[in-house]
C-alpha positions as CSV (number, residue, x, y, z in Angstrom):
1,M,10.9,-188.6,-174.8
2,F,11.6,-185.4,-175.2
3,K,14.7,-185.0,-172.8
4,R,15.9,-188.4,-174.6
5,T,15.4,-186.3,-178.0
6,A,17.5,-182.8,-177.3
7,I,20.2,-185.5,-175.8
8,W,20.2,-187.2,-179.0
9,L,20.7,-184.2,-180.9
10,M,22.9,-182.4,-178.5
11,S,25.7,-185.8,-178.7
12,L,24.7,-185.5,-182.6
13,L,25.6,-181.8,-182.8
14,S,28.7,-182.6,-180.6
15,L,30.0,-185.8,-182.6
16,S,29.9,-183.3,-186.2
17,A,31.5,-180.6,-184.5
18,Y,34.6,-182.8,-183.2
19,S,34.3,-184.5,-187.0
20,A,34.9,-181.8,-188.8
21,N,37.7,-180.6,-186.9
22,V,39.3,-183.5,-186.9
23,S,41.0,-186.3,-190.0
24,N,40.9,-190.2,-189.2
25,I,44.6,-192.0,-188.9
26,S,43.8,-195.9,-190.1
27,Q,46.1,-198.4,-187.5
28,Q,48.8,-198.7,-190.8
29,E,48.8,-194.8,-192.1
30,L,50.0,-194.6,-187.9
31,L,52.3,-197.7,-188.4
32,A,53.8,-196.3,-191.5
33,A,54.0,-192.9,-190.9
34,D,57.3,-190.4,-189.9
35,L,57.2,-189.6,-186.3
36,K,60.1,-187.0,-186.7
37,N,56.9,-184.8,-187.6
38,L,54.4,-186.5,-185.9
39,V,52.6,-186.9,-182.0
40,I,50.9,-189.9,-180.5
41,V,48.6,-189.0,-177.3
42,D,47.7,-191.2,-175.6
43,V,44.5,-189.3,-173.0
44,R,43.7,-191.9,-170.9
45,T,44.8,-191.9,-167.0
46,P,48.5,-192.7,-166.3
47,E,47.2,-196.3,-164.6
48,E,45.8,-197.2,-168.5
49,F,49.2,-195.8,-169.8
50,K,51.1,-197.9,-168.0
51,E,49.0,-201.3,-168.8
52,G,50.2,-201.0,-172.2
53,H,50.4,-198.5,-174.9
54,V,50.9,-197.7,-178.6
55,P,54.7,-197.2,-179.1
56,N,55.9,-194.0,-179.3
57,A,52.8,-193.0,-177.7
58,I,53.3,-190.0,-174.6
59,N,50.8,-189.9,-172.0
60,V,49.1,-186.5,-171.6
61,P,45.8,-187.2,-169.6
62,L,42.1,-186.0,-170.8
63,S,42.2,-184.1,-167.5
64,E,45.1,-182.2,-168.2
65,I,44.6,-181.3,-171.9
66,V,40.9,-179.5,-170.7
67,D,42.7,-177.8,-167.6
68,N,45.8,-176.4,-169.7
69,P,45.7,-177.1,-173.7
70,A,48.7,-175.4,-173.9
71,I,50.2,-178.0,-172.5
72,L,51.0,-179.8,-175.9
73,S,52.4,-176.4,-177.2
74,S,55.3,-177.2,-178.4
75,S,53.9,-179.9,-180.6
76,K,51.4,-177.4,-181.7
77,E,53.3,-177.3,-185.3
78,K,53.4,-180.6,-185.5
79,S,50.7,-184.0,-186.5
80,I,49.0,-184.9,-183.6
81,V,47.5,-188.1,-183.1
82,L,45.0,-188.7,-180.7
83,Y,43.6,-192.0,-178.8
84,C,41.6,-193.5,-175.9
85,R,40.4,-196.9,-175.0
86,S,37.2,-195.9,-177.2
87,G,36.8,-192.9,-178.3
88,Y,34.9,-190.4,-176.1
89,R,38.0,-189.1,-174.3
90,A,40.0,-188.4,-177.4
91,G,37.6,-186.6,-179.6
92,K,37.0,-184.6,-175.9
93,A,40.3,-184.4,-176.5
94,A,40.5,-182.9,-179.8
95,E,37.7,-180.1,-178.9
96,A,39.5,-178.3,-176.2
97,L,43.0,-178.7,-178.4
98,H,40.9,-177.1,-181.0
99,K,39.7,-174.5,-179.7
100,D,42.6,-173.5,-178.9
101,G,44.4,-173.2,-182.3
102,Y,45.8,-176.9,-182.5
103,Q,45.0,-177.6,-186.4
104,N,46.7,-181.1,-187.1
105,L,45.1,-183.4,-185.4
106,S,44.0,-187.2,-186.4
107,H,42.2,-189.4,-184.0
108,L,43.8,-193.1,-184.2
109,E,40.8,-194.9,-185.6
110,G,39.7,-197.6,-183.0
111,D,41.7,-196.5,-180.5
112,M,43.0,-198.9,-178.0
113,Q,40.6,-201.1,-178.3
114,G,41.3,-201.5,-182.2
115,W,45.2,-201.8,-181.6
116,L,44.6,-204.8,-179.4
117,K,41.8,-206.5,-181.6
118,E,44.3,-206.3,-184.5
119,G,47.2,-207.9,-182.5
120,L,49.2,-205.0,-182.6
121,A,52.3,-204.4,-180.8
122,V,52.0,-202.5,-177.0
123,E,54.4,-200.4,-175.3
124,K,54.4,-201.1,-171.4
């Protein structure tokens, strides 16, 4: 019982740290956004990305962000929208980027599952 409670508390603390550093952006807000100052980053695997992704997204897998957060340094001054399949990997990517000094981070509400559920266009 103690282990389960400890794990739950650690997860809750991790989630609160993540949410304190990242704002949410809705699918409709993203569709209406000016792409000149925005970078959409899909942190899924290249295979998942090839199956279909949010239009104008670039693929930078979570493992690459964790190993080298500076991989997105050319976009550091822009707003960065992160998403994955369901949210976990995007959260981990946001943590790594925030620790490296990235300030303008957003998370796509619903991630790819939500995007598909709404029937929104995907690129392949």
